[in-house]
N, C-alpha and C positions, 0 to 999 in steps of 0.2 A: 606300633603299639602292641603290647603283649596281651595274651588272653589268660583268664583265670580258669583253671581246669580242676574239677573235683575228681579225686581218685579214692574210692572208699569201698569197703566190704559191707554188704547188706544181706539179710536173709530174705526169704520169699515174703515174709510179713513185715519187711522194712526195718528190722532191728539192726542197729550198727554198733551197739554197746559191746565193748570188750571182746573184739574178735581174736585177739592174740594170746590171751592168757587169763586164768581164773582170777588173778589179783589186779588186772588192768583197770577195771572200773566196776566197783561193787555197789554203786549208788542204787538206792531203792531195794536193797537186798538181792541184787542180781547175782545168780549163782551159776550161770551158764557160760561164763567167760572162757575164751579159748575155742569157740565153736568153728572158727575158720581154719584152724591149723590142719585138721585131717584132710582138707580139700586142696592143699597146696601141691602143685605138680610142676612138671617141666614146662608145660604150656604157659602156666601162670607166671613162672619165673622169666620166660622169654618175653612175654608181654610186658611185665614189669620193667625188665631191662630196656626194652624199646622206649617205654614211656619216660624212664629216667634219662635216657640218652638225649631225648629231644626237649626235655623240660629245663627250666632254669631254677629260680629261687623257689623256696617252699613257703607256704602260708600255714600257720598253725593257730588254733585257739589255745587258750591257756592250759586246759586239762590235757589235751593230746600232746602239746609241747612238753609239759612236765613229765609225762610218761616216756616219751621218746628220749628226752634228755637224761633220764635215769638208766636208759638201756644202751643206746647206740654209741656213745663215746667210749664204752667199755668193751666193744666188740673188736675183733682183730682187723687190722687194716686191709687184709686181703679179702675181706668180705665185701662184695660189690656194693651192697646196699649201705653198709656202714661207711664206706669210703665216700659215697655220694652224699649221704645225709650229713656227715661230719664236715665235709669240705664246702658244700654249697651254702649260700646265704639263706638264712631262715628268718622270716618276719613273723612276729608274734603279736596277736591281738589279745589284749587283756585289760580288764578294768581294775585288777587288783595288784598285778606285778608293778614294781617301781623300776626294776631293771631286769634284763634277761638273766636266766640261769647260767651256770658255768658250762656252756656248750658253745664251742667256738663258732664264729660267724653268725651269731644270733643278734637280731635287732628288734627292739620293742617298738611297735607302731605307736605313734602319738595321736591323741585325740580320738575322734570317732573312727571306728574300723572301716566303715564304708567309704568315708572320705579319704582315708589313708590308702586304701586299696585302689580306689579310682585314680589317685595320683600315681601310685606305683605302676598301674597299667600303661601310663603314658611315659614312664621312665625306663622300664625293663624291656630288653630285646626278646627274651624267650618267655615261654609260658610260666605263669605263677601257679604252682601246683599245691592244692589243698589235700592234705592227708588227714583222714578222720575229721575231727573238729566240726561236729554237727551244728552246734550253736552258731559258729562263724559262717557255715554254709548257708543256714537259713537267714542270717542277717544280710549276707550279700545278695541272696536271691531276692529279698524284698526291695533291693535297689538295682535289680537287673544287671548285676556285675559278674555273673557267672556265665562263661561262654561255652563250657562243655562239661558234661557229667559222664565220668567213666565209672560205671557201677559194676562191681564184681558180685553178681547175684548168686548166692549159695542155695543149693536145693534142700533147705530145711526150714521149718517153722518153729520158732521158739515160744511164741505166745505171750512173751513178756520181754521187757527191756526197752531202752530208749531207742526211738526210731529216728531215721534220717528225716522223713517228712512227717511233721506233727500235724494235728488238727488245725485247720485254717490255712495250711500251705496250699498254694495254687500255682501250677506251672503246666504249660503245654510244651511237650518235647518231641523232637524228631529223631528217630533212630538213624544213625549214620554208619555204624559198624557193629559187628558182633562176632564173638569167637566163643566156642564151647570147649572147655577143658576136658581132660580125661576123667575128671571126678565129677563132672556135671555142673560145674560153675559156668554161668553165662557172663562173659565179659561184654557188657553192652555200653556203647558210647552214644550219648544223646546230645543234641544241641537244642537251644531254645527255639520255639516255633511260634507263629502267630496263633492265638486262640481260635478254635473253631466252634461254632455254635450249630448244634444239630437239632432237627425237629423230627417228630414222628407223625405219621399220617394214618 
C-alpha cells in the first residue's frame, strides 16, 4: 500500500499561498506572491530531487493543478523537475472540472476525493505526493489519509494569505526528520501521532 505525502512551502505563520510568483494566486487581494523564490538553494534542490526520486504519482487540487499545467509543459525537457512532473501520473481532485487539462498523464478523480484517494492508496506501489493543494490536504486530513507532512518552513512572516492549517484543524504530529538550508528554511518531516492530553498542577 502506498502512502500520501504532503510536500509544501509555508511561512512561519503558516501561509502557503502563491509561493512561486506574484500572479500564482491573488485571491483575497494577496500581493506577496513569490515569497519562497529568494530562499531556494542547493540544499533544497537536493532534497527535492531525493523526494522526487522515491515518489510516484502526484495528487493535485484543481487550483494548483491548473497553475502547474500552465507552466511545466512549457519548460525544457532537460529540466529535472519538468521531466518528472510531465511524465509521471497526475491525479486531480476537482468538483468543477469535467475532464483534465491538456497536460499529459493527467487523470481526473471521480466521486468524493477522500474515497478516491483511499482507493488509490491500495493500488499504487509508490508514494502519492501532494504539491500545494491546501484544500485537498485539509480534506484528506479529516479522513486520516495523510501519512507524512514534508513542510518547507520559510523564515518569514507575511501576516496575511491563505494558510495551510485553517481554524478548526486539529492534528498531532511527530517530527521524524529535519534539515536546515543555507537560507534558513527548515525542511521538517512529520508523521501523524496519537493525541496527547496534558494537565498542569
